[in-house]
C-alpha positions as CSV (number, residue, x, y, z in Angstrom):
1,M,-0.2,0.0,0.3
2,Q,1.2,3.7,-1.0
3,T,0.7,6.4,1.2
4,Y,-0.4,9.7,-0.4
5,I,-1.6,13.0,0.5
6,A,-4.7,14.7,-1.6
7,L,-5.4,18.5,-1.6
8,L,-8.9,19.6,-2.3
9,R,-9.3,23.4,-3.5
10,G,-11.9,25.5,-2.4
11,I,-14.2,23.8,-0.3
12,N,-15.0,25.0,2.9
13,V,-14.2,28.6,2.3
14,G,-16.6,31.3,2.5
15,G,-19.2,29.0,3.1
16,H,-19.2,27.5,-0.4
17,N,-18.9,24.1,-1.1
18,K,-18.9,22.8,2.5
19,I,-18.3,19.1,3.0
20,K,-17.6,18.1,6.7
21,M,-14.9,15.9,6.9
22,A,-16.3,12.5,8.3
23,D,-18.6,12.9,5.4
24,L,-15.4,13.2,3.3
25,K,-14.0,10.2,5.2
26,V,-16.6,7.9,4.7
27,M,-16.6,8.7,0.8
28,F,-13.2,8.1,0.6
29,E,-13.5,4.8,2.5
30,K,-16.5,3.9,-0.3
31,L,-13.8,4.5,-3.0
32,N,-11.3,1.5,-1.4
33,L,-8.8,3.8,-0.3
34,T,-8.0,3.2,3.4
35,Q,-6.4,4.9,6.5
36,V,-7.8,7.8,5.6
37,T,-7.0,10.9,7.9
38,T,-8.0,14.3,7.6
39,Y,-6.3,17.5,8.7
40,I,-8.2,21.0,9.0
41,Q,-11.3,21.7,7.2
42,S,-9.8,22.8,4.3
43,G,-9.8,19.3,2.1
44,N,-6.4,18.3,3.5
45,I,-6.6,14.2,3.2
46,I,-3.9,11.6,3.8
47,F,-4.8,8.0,3.0
48,Q,-3.3,4.7,1.5
49,G,-4.3,2.3,-1.5
50,N,-3.1,0.0,-4.6
51,Q,-3.3,2.8,-7.3
52,K,0.3,3.7,-8.4
53,N,-1.1,5.9,-10.8
54,T,-1.8,9.9,-8.8
55,E,-3.9,11.3,-11.9
56,E,-6.3,8.6,-11.8
57,L,-6.6,8.7,-7.9
58,S,-6.9,12.5,-8.7
59,E,-10.0,12.0,-11.0
60,L,-11.3,8.9,-8.7
61,I,-11.8,11.4,-6.1
62,K,-12.5,14.1,-7.8
63,N,-15.6,12.1,-9.2
64,G,-16.4,10.4,-6.2
65,I,-16.9,14.5,-4.8
66,K,-19.1,15.4,-7.6
67,K,-21.1,11.9,-6.8
68,R,-21.4,12.3,-3.4
69,F,-21.6,16.1,-2.4
70,D,-22.7,17.5,-6.6
71,F,-19.7,20.2,-7.3
72,N,-16.6,20.2,-8.7
73,V,-13.3,20.3,-6.9
74,P,-10.0,20.4,-8.3
75,V,-8.0,17.9,-5.9
76,L,-4.6,17.1,-6.3
77,V,-2.4,13.8,-5.6
78,L,0.8,13.8,-4.3
79,T,3.1,10.5,-2.7
80,R,4.6,11.8,0.8
81,E,7.8,11.1,-0.9
82,V,7.2,14.1,-3.6
83,L,5.7,16.3,-0.9
84,K,8.7,15.8,0.9
85,L,10.9,17.0,-1.7
86,I,9.1,19.7,-1.8
87,Y,9.3,20.6,1.0
88,D,13.2,19.6,1.0
89,N,13.8,21.9,-2.0
90,N,12.7,25.0,-0.4
91,P,14.8,27.9,-1.5
92,F,13.5,29.5,1.6
93,L,14.9,27.0,4.1
94,E,17.8,28.3,5.6
95,Q,16.1,31.9,6.1
96,L,13.8,30.2,7.3
97,S,16.1,28.1,9.7
98,K,17.8,31.4,10.5
99,E,14.9,33.6,11.2
100,E,15.5,36.3,8.6
101,L,12.1,35.5,7.2
102,E,8.7,34.5,9.5
103,D,7.3,31.2,9.4
104,K,3.7,32.4,8.8
105,K,4.7,34.0,5.5
106,M,5.8,30.8,4.2
107,F,3.3,29.2,1.0
108,F,3.5,26.3,-1.7
109,T,1.5,26.3,-4.2
110,L,1.5,22.8,-5.5
111,L,0.5,22.4,-9.2
112,S,-1.1,19.7,-11.4
113,S,1.2,19.8,-14.3
114,E,4.5,21.7,-15.4
115,P,4.3,25.3,-15.5
116,D,4.0,26.5,-18.9
117,S,7.3,27.9,-20.0
118,L,6.1,31.8,-21.2
119,G,4.7,32.1,-17.9
120,V,7.1,30.9,-16.2
121,E,9.8,33.6,-18.4
122,E,7.4,36.4,-18.0
123,L,6.6,36.3,-13.6
124,N,10.8,35.9,-13.7
125,A,11.2,39.1,-15.7
126,N,8.9,40.9,-13.4
127,T,9.6,42.4,-9.4
128,Y,6.6,42.2,-6.8
129,G,8.0,44.4,-4.5
130,E,9.0,42.5,-1.4
131,E,7.3,39.2,-2.6
132,Q,10.0,36.7,-3.2
133,F,9.1,33.9,-5.5
134,L,10.3,30.5,-7.1
135,I,9.1,28.6,-9.8
136,T,9.7,24.8,-10.6
137,D,8.4,21.6,-12.2
138,K,5.8,20.8,-8.9
139,A,5.0,24.1,-7.0
140,V,5.7,27.6,-6.8
141,Y,7.7,28.7,-3.0
142,L,6.1,32.1,-2.1
143,Y,7.3,34.1,0.6
144,A,4.6,37.0,0.8
145,A,6.0,39.8,2.8
146,N,3.0,41.2,3.7
147,G,0.9,38.1,4.2
148,C,-0.9,36.0,1.9
149,R,-4.3,38.3,2.2
150,N,-2.2,41.5,0.7
151,S,-0.4,39.0,-1.7
152,K,-1.1,39.8,-5.5
153,L,1.1,36.6,-6.1
154,S,-2.7,34.5,-5.1
155,N,-3.2,30.3,-6.1
156,N,-5.3,31.8,-8.9
157,F,-2.8,34.5,-10.5
158,F,-0.6,31.8,-10.7
159,E,-2.4,29.2,-11.8
160,K,-3.8,31.6,-15.2
161,K,0.0,32.8,-15.6
162,L,1.3,28.8,-15.5
163,K,-1.8,27.4,-17.0
164,S,-1.6,24.9,-14.4
165,T,-4.4,24.2,-11.9
166,A,-2.9,24.5,-8.6
167,T,-3.8,24.6,-4.8
168,T,-2.0,26.7,-2.0
169,R,-0.7,25.5,1.7
170,N,1.4,27.2,4.2
171,L,4.6,26.5,5.7
172,K,2.2,24.7,8.5
173,T,0.3,22.5,7.1
174,I,3.1,21.0,4.7
175,I,5.0,20.2,7.7
176,K,1.4,18.9,9.7
177,L,0.8,16.7,6.1
178,L,4.1,15.1,6.4
179,E,4.2,14.5,10.2
180,L,0.6,12.7,9.5
181,S,1.2,10.7,6.5
182,K,4.7,9.3,8.2
183,L,1.7,7.6,10.7
184,T,0.1,5.5,8.0
């Protein structure tokens, strides 16, 4: 059995696409996924399955949500190893460890596909004030110096520019998902 992490985008935000985590857990189990654990209300699920293809798992879960809850939600599924690699490759880790940057302003925009190369070039050619980012094949590492709410570099901004479905999580959530997925 492989351990996976599913990241749902846009559930339980502003009263839209409401899903109780207990109901979501039951839905996952009906899809023959096991050891299902949810973390906070924003759509973070750790589970185990026999499937090897994360894209097929994403579609299975997305279709399960559509059938059970009657709305479309982008779903990104990663293995624990991929999420750990993304975390370990954070270009801001050293600055964070030295407390030169604030943990609460560190975000990971996780990409469902390789970003559009022209979009990457365009973003890299511009500056965005104090905000810093690095784009890789799997993620955008964002240090939002003025906080996420004030950032122009939102999830939707990166999705549009990079032509890839994305979902964003803060550093604390990434660390917790890695901890929880180690236990399954």
